[in-house]
RODO-2510 file (C-alpha; in nm, 4 decimals, decimal comma):
residues 485
     n   res          X          Y          Z
     1     m    12,2821    15,8127     4,6250
     2     f    12,1559    15,9313     4,9616
     3     l    12,1261    16,2626     5,1396
     4     g    12,2323    16,3059     5,5016
     5     i    12,1343    16,6163     5,6973
     6     d    12,2834    16,7168     6,0327
     7     v    12,1168    16,9991     6,2275
     8     g    12,4188    17,0695     6,4436
     9     s    12,4765    17,2988     6,7386
    10     t    12,6416    17,5689     6,5269
    11     a    12,5737    17,4832     6,1612
    12     i    12,3560    17,2978     5,9131
    13     k    12,5454    17,0305     5,7199
    14     l    12,4147    16,8400     5,4179
    15     g    12,5944    16,5753     5,2167
    16     i    12,5129    16,3543     4,9201
    17     v    12,6983    16,0242     4,9607
    18     n    12,7061    15,7149     4,7401
    19     t    12,6900    15,3522     4,8572
    20     e    13,0700    15,3317     4,8860
    21     g    13,0844    15,6181     5,1359
    22     k    13,2155    15,8782     4,8883
    23     l    13,1017    16,2362     4,9517
    24     i    12,9589    16,3670     4,6219
    25     s    12,8277    16,7091     4,7282
    26     y    12,8580    16,9020     5,0537
    27     f    12,6892    17,2061     5,2074
    28     n    12,7773    17,3707     5,5387
    29     s    12,6363    17,6966     5,6715
    30     p    12,6574    17,8344     6,0275
    31     y    12,3838    18,0077     6,2214
    32     s    12,3841    18,2110     6,5385
    33     t    12,3167    18,1183     6,8987
    34     a    12,1890    18,3916     7,1285
    35     a    12,3265    18,3933     7,4840
    36     i    12,0573    18,6055     7,6482
    37     s    12,2179    18,5430     7,9875
    38     e    12,4346    18,2794     8,1495
    39     d    12,1278    18,0565     8,1895
    40     h    11,9221    18,1510     7,8805
    41     i    12,0660    18,0316     7,5477
    42     e    11,8488    18,0219     7,2362
    43     q    11,8384    17,9638     6,8606
    44     d    11,5905    18,0626     6,5896
    45     p    11,4438    17,7364     6,4536
    46     n    11,3564    17,9064     6,1251
    47     d    11,7309    17,9419     6,0582
    48     w    11,7599    17,5626     6,0405
    49     i    11,4936    17,5052     5,7774
    50     k    11,5949    17,8081     5,5671
    51     l    11,9492    17,6714     5,5416
    52     i    11,8329    17,3165     5,4686
    53     i    11,6226    17,4451     5,1782
    54     k    11,9164    17,6587     5,0614
    55     g    12,1397    17,3489     5,0629
    56     l    11,8809    17,1395     4,8762
    57     t    11,8435    17,4158     4,6163
    58     e    12,2199    17,4367     4,5602
    59     f    12,2459    17,0589     4,5264
    60     k    11,9624    17,0508     4,2730
    61     n    12,1070    17,3388     4,0709
    62     n    12,4537    17,1808     4,0652
    63     n    12,3248    16,8268     4,0029
    64     p    12,0027    16,8715     3,7970
    65     n    11,9840    16,5031     3,7000
    66     c    12,0572    16,3686     4,0479
    67     q    11,7955    16,1317     4,1894
    68     l    11,8071    16,0490     4,5582
    69     s    11,7074    15,7083     4,6899
    70     g    11,6269    15,8621     5,0276
    71     l    11,7322    16,1074     5,2938
    72     s    11,7646    16,0890     5,6679
    73     m    11,8363    16,3478     5,9304
    74     c    11,9984    16,3813     6,2691
    75     s    12,0122    16,6779     6,5015
    76     q    12,1275    16,8206     6,8269
    77     v    11,8961    16,7065     7,1048
    78     n    11,7860    16,8537     7,4348
    79     t    11,7130    17,1610     7,2251
    80     h    11,3367    17,2152     7,2330
    81     i    11,0833    17,4089     7,0277
    82     f    10,7357    17,4817     7,1653
    83     v    10,5019    17,4993     6,8632
    84     d    10,1343    17,5853     6,8147
    85     e     9,8685    17,3860     6,6291
    86     n    10,0072    17,5109     6,2949
    87     g    10,3614    17,4013     6,3780
    88     e    10,4861    17,7585     6,4277
    89     a    10,7353    17,8267     6,7064
    90     l    10,5924    18,0104     7,0075
    91     l    10,9384    18,0754     7,1559
    92     p    11,2956    18,0685     7,0302
    93     a    11,4366    17,7172     7,0561
    94     i    11,5711    17,6495     7,4058
    95     f    11,9288    17,5353     7,3364
    96     w    12,0784    17,2248     7,4970
    97     q    12,3309    17,4322     7,6949
    98     d    12,0485    17,6421     7,8437
    99     t    12,0149    17,5844     8,2194
   100     r    11,7135    17,8058     8,3026
   101     a    11,5198    17,4978     8,4210
   102     k    11,7736    17,3733     8,6751
   103     s    11,5421    17,4398     8,9715
   104     e    11,2615    17,2509     8,7974
   105     a    11,5056    16,9687     8,7215
   106     k    11,5994    16,9355     9,0885
   107     e    11,2315    16,9424     9,1844
   108     i    11,1459    16,6577     8,9454
   109     d    11,4624    16,4577     9,0102
   110     s    11,3945    16,4584     9,3851
   111     k    11,0692    16,2721     9,3223
   112     i    11,2350    15,9805     9,1398
   113     s    11,4368    15,7089     9,3139
   114     d    11,7506    15,5489     9,1726
   115     e    11,5598    15,2193     9,1695
   116     q    11,2963    15,3698     8,9398
   117     k    11,5624    15,5132     8,7100
   118     i    11,7428    15,1806     8,6850
   119     s    11,4140    15,0040     8,6065
   120     w    11,3443    15,2555     8,3284
   121     w    11,6912    15,3064     8,1821
   122     g    11,9314    15,0558     8,3379
   123     t    12,1286    15,3364     8,5056
   124     p    12,0557    15,6123     8,7609
   125     m    12,0554    15,8863     8,4978
   126     p    11,9664    16,2276     8,6452
   127     i    11,6907    16,4613     8,5330
   128     d    11,8903    16,7726     8,4461
   129     a    11,8133    17,1253     8,3269
   130     s    11,8182    17,0175     7,9601
   131     h    11,5613    16,7396     8,0058
   132     v    11,2419    16,8185     7,8175
   133     i    11,0207    16,7598     8,1208
   134     s    11,2241    17,0197     8,3142
   135     r    11,1767    17,2694     8,0303
   136     m    10,8054    17,1911     8,0070
   137     l    10,7609    17,2596     8,3770
   138     w    10,9595    17,5843     8,3430
   139     v    10,7388    17,7063     8,0564
   140     k    10,4249    17,5997     8,2418
   141     k    10,5320    17,8011     8,5481
   142     n    10,6863    18,1050     8,3782
   143     k    10,4983    18,1375     8,0469
   144     p    10,1493    17,9943     8,1045
   145     d    10,0138    18,1649     7,7903
   146     v    10,2740    17,9824     7,5786
   147     w    10,2022    17,6557     7,7585
   148     a     9,8293    17,6899     7,6852
   149     k     9,8975    17,7408     7,3110
   150     t    10,1582    17,4631     7,2848
   151     k    10,0447    17,1754     7,0649
   152     y    10,3817    16,9932     7,0560
   153     v    10,7258    17,0242     7,2078
   154     m    10,9623    16,9215     6,9295
   155     l    11,3285    16,8437     6,8740
   156     p    11,5193    17,0155     6,5877
   157     k    11,5158    16,7083     6,3617
   158     d    11,1433    16,6615     6,4066
   159     y    11,0710    17,0302     6,3490
   160     c    11,2667    17,0210     6,0212
   161     i    11,0984    16,6986     5,9060
   162     f    10,7623    16,8662     5,9671
   163     k    10,8648    17,1679     5,7591
   164     l    10,9903    16,9439     5,4746
   165     s    10,7022    16,6944     5,4732
   166     g    10,4138    16,8209     5,6868
   167     e    10,4376    16,5145     5,9136
   168     i    10,4558    16,5293     6,2946
   169     v    10,6786    16,2487     6,4244
   170     s    10,9730    16,1768     6,6504
   171     d    11,1819    15,8697     6,7341
   172     p    11,2515    15,6905     7,0634
   173     l    11,6292    15,7356     7,0802
   174     s    11,6119    16,1130     7,0376
   175     n    11,3825    16,1099     7,3399
   176     i    11,6329    15,9444     7,5719
   177     g    11,5213    16,0158     7,9264
   178     l    11,1545    16,0122     7,8228
   179     v    11,1358    15,6532     7,6970
   180     d    11,2034    15,3215     7,8703
   181     n    11,3911    15,0148     7,7513
   182     n    11,0862    14,9153     7,5468
   183     l    11,1136    15,2404     7,3465
   184     k    10,7858    15,3716     7,4926
   185     y    10,7125    15,6965     7,6721
   186     i    10,7296    15,6516     8,0520
   187     d    10,3838    15,7272     8,1925
   188     d    10,5030    15,7514     8,5539
   189     l    10,7607    16,0142     8,4568
   190     l    10,5207    16,2182     8,2441
   191     s    10,2637    16,2185     8,5240
   192     l    10,4998    16,4369     8,7314
   193     v    10,4086    16,7363     8,5106
   194     s    10,0423    16,7390     8,4184
   195     g     9,9561    16,7984     8,0554
   196     t    10,2842    16,6705     7,9112
   197     p    10,1712    16,3459     7,7392
   198     a     9,9431    16,5280     7,4934
   199     k    10,2236    16,7643     7,3905
   200     l    10,4717    16,4972     7,2778
   201     p    10,4916    16,3831     6,9121
   202     p    10,4084    16,0208     6,8229
   203     l    10,7104    15,7889     6,7994
   204     k    10,8245    15,5862     6,4993
   205     k    11,1394    15,3793     6,4505
   206     m    11,4458    15,5607     6,3220
   207     i    11,4525    15,3395     6,0101
   208     e    11,0872    15,4004     5,9145
   209     q    10,9796    15,6178     5,6239
   210     v    10,7870    15,9094     5,7747
   211     g    10,6997    16,1084     5,4632
   212     v    10,8326    16,2586     5,1426
   213     i    10,9673    16,6018     5,0513
   214     k    10,6836    16,8390     4,9604
   215     k    10,6143    16,9014     4,5924
   216     e    10,7150    17,2699     4,6084
   217     l    11,0660    17,1901     4,7393
   218     p    11,3818    17,0625     4,5604
   219     f    11,4029    16,6811     4,5314
   220     n    11,0259    16,6644     4,5870
   221     g    10,8911    16,3148     4,6422
   222     t    11,2167    16,1856     4,7943
   223     k    11,1592    15,9404     5,0793
   224     i    11,2346    16,0780     5,4262
   225     i    11,3628    15,8157     5,6711
   226     n    11,3059    15,9204     6,0310
   227     g    11,6636    15,9169     6,1664
   228     t    11,7558    16,0040     6,5234
   229     m    11,9797    16,2178     6,7473
   230     d    12,3236    16,3358     6,6337
   231     a    12,5255    16,1571     6,9044
   232     w    12,3710    15,8145     6,8390
   233     i    12,3893    15,8581     6,4615
   234     g    12,7479    15,9893     6,4736
   235     i    12,8628    15,7039     6,6942
   236     l    12,6941    15,4606     6,4549
   237     g    12,8646    15,6190     6,1524
   238     s    13,2045    15,6040     6,3264
   239     g    13,1900    15,2258     6,3660
   240     g    12,9678    15,1987     6,6733
   241     f    12,7475    14,9452     6,4978
   242     e    13,0137    14,6903     6,5957
   243     n    12,9922    14,5346     6,9415
   244     k    13,2376    14,6568     7,2081
   245     k    13,3809    14,9421     6,9985
   246     n    13,4989    15,2655     7,1626
   247     i    13,3767    15,5803     6,9821
   248     y    13,4650    15,9467     7,0422
   249     l    13,2964    16,2395     6,8656
   250     s    13,4130    16,5999     6,8966
   251     g    13,2084    16,9029     6,7989
   252     t    13,0677    17,1732     7,0213
   253     s    13,0787    16,9105     7,2967
   254     e    13,2672    16,5830     7,3344
   255     i    13,0581    16,2647     7,3140
   256     l    13,1904    15,9164     7,3876
   257     g    13,0124    15,5847     7,3508
   258     i    13,0462    15,2061     7,3640
   259     n    12,8045    14,9518     7,2152
   260     s    12,7641    14,6735     7,4724
   261     k    12,4758    14,4564     7,5886
   262     e    12,6432    14,4209     7,9272
   263     v    12,5162    14,6824     8,1717
   264     i    12,6716    14,7679     8,5063
   265     p    12,4680    15,0600     8,6477
   266     t    12,7149    15,3480     8,6705
   267     p    12,6312    15,7025     8,7858
   268     g    12,6644    15,9707     8,5200
   269     i    12,6302    15,7461     8,2145
   270     i    12,3397    15,7396     7,9681
   271     i    12,2268    15,3974     7,8469
   272     f    12,0063    15,3972     7,5390
   273     p    11,7336    15,1391     7,4853
   274     e    11,8479    14,8596     7,2554
   275     d    11,7587    14,9304     6,8934
   276     e    11,8676    14,7436     6,5794
   277     n    12,0784    14,5129     6,8001
   278     i    12,2743    14,8129     6,9351
   279     k    12,2802    14,9005     7,3046
   280     l    12,4702    15,2227     7,3425
   281     h    12,6366    15,3478     7,6603
   282     a    12,7209    15,7159     7,6141
   283     g    12,8256    16,0360     7,7848
   284     p    12,8338    16,3978     7,6554
   285     t    13,0395    16,6818     7,7996
   286     q    12,9074    17,0362     7,7974
   287     s    13,2014    17,2129     7,6308
   288     g    13,4553    17,0535     7,3949
   289     g    13,4984    17,2454     7,0711
   290     a    13,3084    17,5215     7,2502
   291     s    13,6126    17,5618     7,4784
   292     k    13,8369    17,6067     7,1748
   293     l    13,5976    17,8600     7,0224
   294     w    13,5820    18,0504     7,3538
   295     f    13,9621    18,0662     7,3713
   296     c    13,9927    18,1792     7,0089
   297     n    13,7361    18,4548     7,0648
   298     l    13,9067    18,5623     7,3877
   299     f    14,2460    18,6096     7,2184
   300     n    14,1187    18,7001     6,8690
   301     l    14,2679    18,3865     6,7130
   302     t    14,1578    18,1621     6,4291
   303     p    14,1401    17,7880     6,5058
   304     l    14,4471    17,7359     6,2842
   305     e    14,6402    17,9990     6,4790
   306     m    14,5509    17,8234     6,8030
   307     n    14,6764    17,4936     6,6574
   308     k    15,0067    17,6638     6,5684
   309     l    15,0426    17,7985     6,9217
   310     v    15,0105    17,4488     7,0632
   311     e    15,2377    17,2933     6,8008
   312     n    15,5105    17,5405     6,8990
   313     e    15,4773    17,4594     7,2690
   314     n    15,7700    17,3058     7,4562
   315     f    15,6172    16,9950     7,6063
   316     n    15,8983    16,9795     7,8607
   317     d    15,7324    17,2769     8,0306
   318     v    15,4329    17,2221     8,2575
   319     s    15,1158    17,3911     8,1351
   320     p    14,8297    17,4936     8,3656
   321     i    14,5374    17,2565     8,4148
   322     f    14,2118    17,3696     8,2521
   323     l    13,8654    17,2628     8,3675
   324     p    13,6349    17,3160     8,0669
   325     h    13,3247    17,3855     8,2769
   326     l    13,2306    17,7043     8,0932
   327     q    12,8583    17,6175     8,0976
   328     g    12,8611    17,3732     8,3866
   329     e    12,9209    17,0071     8,3032
   330     r    12,7211    16,7103     8,1811
   331     a    12,8558    16,3532     8,1936
   332     p    12,9654    16,2121     8,4211
   333     l    12,9253    16,4970     8,6743
   334     w    12,5876    16,6456     8,5673
   335     n    12,6353    16,9729     8,7520
   336     p    12,5123    17,2929     8,5815
   337     d    12,6774    17,5189     8,8401
   338     l    13,0421    17,4202     8,7814
   339     k    13,2775    17,6971     8,6664
   340     g    13,5788    17,6924     8,4360
   341     i    13,9263    17,7074     8,5899
   342     f    14,2895    17,7557     8,4870
   343     y    14,4976    17,6116     8,7718
   344     g    14,8753    17,6408     8,8071
   345     m    14,9534    17,9705     8,6355
   346     n    15,2588    18,1764     8,7264
   347     s    15,4280    18,4945     8,6013
   348     k    15,5799    18,3038     8,3056
   349     t    15,2530    18,1512     8,1826
   350     n    15,1865    18,2612     7,8257
   351     k    14,9151    18,2334     7,5644
   352     g    15,0646    17,9151     7,4190
   353     n    15,0656    17,7466     7,7619
   354     l    14,6986    17,8330     7,8063
   355     a    14,6068    17,7114     7,4545
   356     r    14,7735    17,3777     7,5194
   357     s    14,5984    17,3469     7,8558
   358     v    14,2588    17,3949     7,6850
   359     y    14,3324    17,0996     7,4551
   360     e    14,4531    16,8931     7,7499
   361     g    14,1626    16,9872     7,9768
   362     v    13,9001    16,8885     7,7194
   363     s    14,0887    16,5598     7,6705
   364     f    14,0963    16,4979     8,0473
   365     s    13,7187    16,5508     8,0622
   366     a    13,6814    16,2921     7,7835
   367     k    13,8958    16,0478     7,9822
   368     l    13,6704    16,1007     8,2848
   369     i    13,3719    15,9911     8,0760
   370     l    13,5597    15,7029     7,9152
   371     e    13,6501    15,5509     8,2513
   372     s    13,2828    15,5561     8,3538
   373     l    13,1814    15,4094     8,0167
   374     e    13,4330    15,1274     8,0497
   375     k    13,2845    15,0407     8,3872
   376     s    12,9243    15,0711     8,2637
   377     s    12,9843    14,8484     7,9572
   378     n    13,2468    14,6169     8,1094
   379     c    13,4629    14,6883     7,8050
   380     i    13,8193    14,8220     7,7704
   381     n    13,9860    14,8613     7,4290
   382     e    14,3270    14,9758     7,3091
   383     e    14,1828    15,1774     7,0192
   384     i    13,9103    15,4387     6,9781
   385     n    13,7329    15,5453     6,6581
   386     c    13,7011    15,9241     6,6358
   387     g    13,5157    16,1725     6,4180
   388     g    13,3792    16,5247     6,3959
   389     g    13,5094    16,8759     6,3401
   390     g    13,7162    16,8643     6,6603
   391     f    13,9349    16,5887     6,5153
   392     q    14,0732    16,7915     6,2255
   393     a    14,3777    16,9202     6,4214
   394     d    14,6698    16,6738     6,4275
   395     i    14,8236    16,8248     6,7411
   396     w    14,4985    16,7938     6,9392
   397     n    14,4483    16,4361     6,8166
   398     q    14,7958    16,3445     6,9387
   399     i    14,7290    16,5023     7,2790
   400     r    14,4073    16,3012     7,3036
   401     a    14,5891    15,9795     7,2123
   402     n    14,8500    16,0522     7,4802
   403     i    14,5973    16,1341     7,7538
   404     l    14,3565    15,8510     7,6743
   405     n    14,6544    15,6172     7,6146
   406     k    14,4750    15,4713     7,3131
   407     k    14,5347    15,4570     6,9403
   408     i    14,3051    15,7033     6,7628
   409     n    14,1474    15,6069     6,4277
   410     r    14,0071    15,9170     6,2534
   411     l    13,6953    15,8891     6,0359
   412     s    13,7496    15,9738     5,6670
   413     i    13,4341    16,1832     5,6313
   414     k    13,4618    16,4877     5,8558
   415     d    13,0955    16,4855     5,9598
   416     p    12,9923    16,1567     6,1249
   417     g    12,6345    16,2849     6,1502
   418     i    12,6079    16,2973     5,7711
   419     l    12,7620    15,9523     5,7306
   420     g    12,5377    15,8050     5,9993
   421     s    12,2274    15,9624     5,8468
   422     v    12,3195    15,8352     5,5008
   423     g    12,3609    15,4820     5,6376
   424     i    12,0160    15,5004     5,7993
   425     a    11,8714    15,6339     5,4728
   426     g    12,0296    15,3441     5,2827
   427     y    11,8935    15,0861     5,5237
   428     g    11,5516    15,2485     5,5708
   429     s    11,4955    15,2845     5,1958
   430     g    11,5768    14,9175     5,1351
   431     t    11,9142    14,9496     4,9571
   432     f    12,0900    14,7666     5,2423
   433     s    11,9391    14,4732     5,4304
   434     n    12,0711    14,5656     5,7759
   435     i    12,2720    14,8219     5,9740
   436     d    12,5987    14,6281     5,9571
   437     e    12,5848    14,5982     5,5782
   438     a    12,5177    14,9708     5,5345
   439     f    12,8024    15,0898     5,7537
   440     n    13,0557    14,8238     5,6566
   441     e    13,0284    14,9646     5,3045
   442     m    13,0510    15,3305     5,4060
   443     t    13,2755    15,3667     5,7140
   444     s    13,6497    15,4179     5,6615
   445     f    13,9407    15,5933     5,8374
   446     d    14,2135    15,8162     5,6983
   447     k    14,4583    15,8921     5,9855
   448     f    14,5873    15,7112     6,2932
   449     y    14,7585    15,8424     6,6081
   450     e    14,9557    15,6211     6,8476
   451     p    14,9990    15,7285     7,2127
   452     d    15,3475    15,8476     7,3059
   453     q    15,4531    15,6108     7,5842
   454     n    15,7163    15,8598     7,7023
   455     l    15,4294    16,0864     7,8141
   456     k    15,2170    15,8137     7,9740
   457     n    15,3271    15,8764     8,3344
   458     y    15,3295    16,2553     8,2859
   459     y    14,9670    16,2639     8,1760
   460     s    14,8579    15,9987     8,4282
   461     d    14,9879    16,2182     8,7103
   462     f    14,8236    16,5298     8,5713
   463     y    14,4964    16,3450     8,5202
   464     e    14,4895    16,2646     8,8927
   465     i    14,5409    16,6349     8,9664
   466     f    14,2609    16,7195     8,7192
   467     k    14,0256    16,4885     8,9115
   468     n    14,1266    16,6378     9,2459
   469     i    14,0678    16,9934     9,1201
   470     t    13,7313    16,8843     8,9772
   471     e    13,6246    16,7520     9,3180
   472     s    13,7243    17,0821     9,4777
   473     n    13,5472    17,2736     9,2006
   474     i    13,2194    17,0989     9,2858
   475     k    13,2408    17,2257     9,6447
   476     i    13,3590    17,5740     9,5484
   477     s    13,0887    17,6129     9,2800
   478     e    12,8141    17,5484     9,5349
   479     k    12,9366    17,8434     9,7416
   480     f    12,9965    18,0600     9,4325
   481     f    12,6444    17,9880     9,3063
   482     e    12,4933    18,1006     9,6341
   483     f    12,7125    18,4153     9,6324
   484     s    12,6277    18,5031     9,2696
   485     r    12,2552    18,4791     9,3375
***
């Protein structure tokens, strides 16, 4: 059996899974995110490791004779921890939605040509406010005392591996935007902020053993396989190990991906370096499940109550159009200043109309990414494999199928990050001989949603309006940003 750990945006998730993909034990515990201001969003990295150890302890107490063949871990990325020489955090973790470094991002991005970006990554990917080099420059400018004490700038997965094993290590794919197509740090990029190369952890492959659990912890001596970022791992666990597959993950944000060796440079899309015969084209939004959580908090609803509101909606009525730009937007727009919008309300608009429009707006934003991905990968499919907490509502899944006009295949295990990590643990520990073998054994689907062709034209028309409003929002947000300053 194998242990998968997912250091998510809102919760720690652990799962023990056997070689047939059956979930044997499961642990899930949330932790808080502090919104200090619109731009400053932070987490306490000690919360992550405390909950991981709590989960390991519960597993050991409930399964005293259980022996693990290995564990692997994935985590949110573009969340950064500045640590001292003892591995202790000097600041709260700067969360991936944090945009405090947007001025530094623009400063760095202006020094890099599209030709350079394409030579490094195969696509003109922007340097944004969540890029580690932007954050490093921000800390260097604004907290020079912290910068002077910083030994490493770490990602959540790497911080937790250090706390479990004492080893300092990262992996190339988690450092997308810092590494080139040869999986090496980009010297020309790092040279734009002096002092950065020495503060980055050494890189090892995601399938390499990087240590063992310390003797004082539960399951001590268990092999730790490096693992990688949650999006890549989740896409892998949802069937993305197969060539030309469409994958869609939904959690705090929406993440879509296609595995294709064909590359057509397309603005707004991230292309990962090829690893284990997988070349992933991907795009994350800024607010997917986060939009649902915001709406529930606004109207004091549970997620199930919101689902009921939408299920009871009359789909013959037109709902407003929602732009889910509550924290700006990532792919494919990459604009931290965008604002959320409800467009098309009137005196009869009710809470149910707005709830439905949130589900539709998040789905429209996913379609915007998917169209760019299809161009980038030169691949169009009729089906899409889906997983994550955001795919547990039947009504939302059906709306997505209708808007994307694709059959949705839902992953059996709710947490694709756990399944992906377990597959990497199985391969890295030697139980499986390759990636395909590991995930062919473990990946399965439990529900399927066909698009309603009667709604095809309806949603096609509204998608065009969504795009038009988005274009206007870009212009309006520039003026609003200047006004709000």
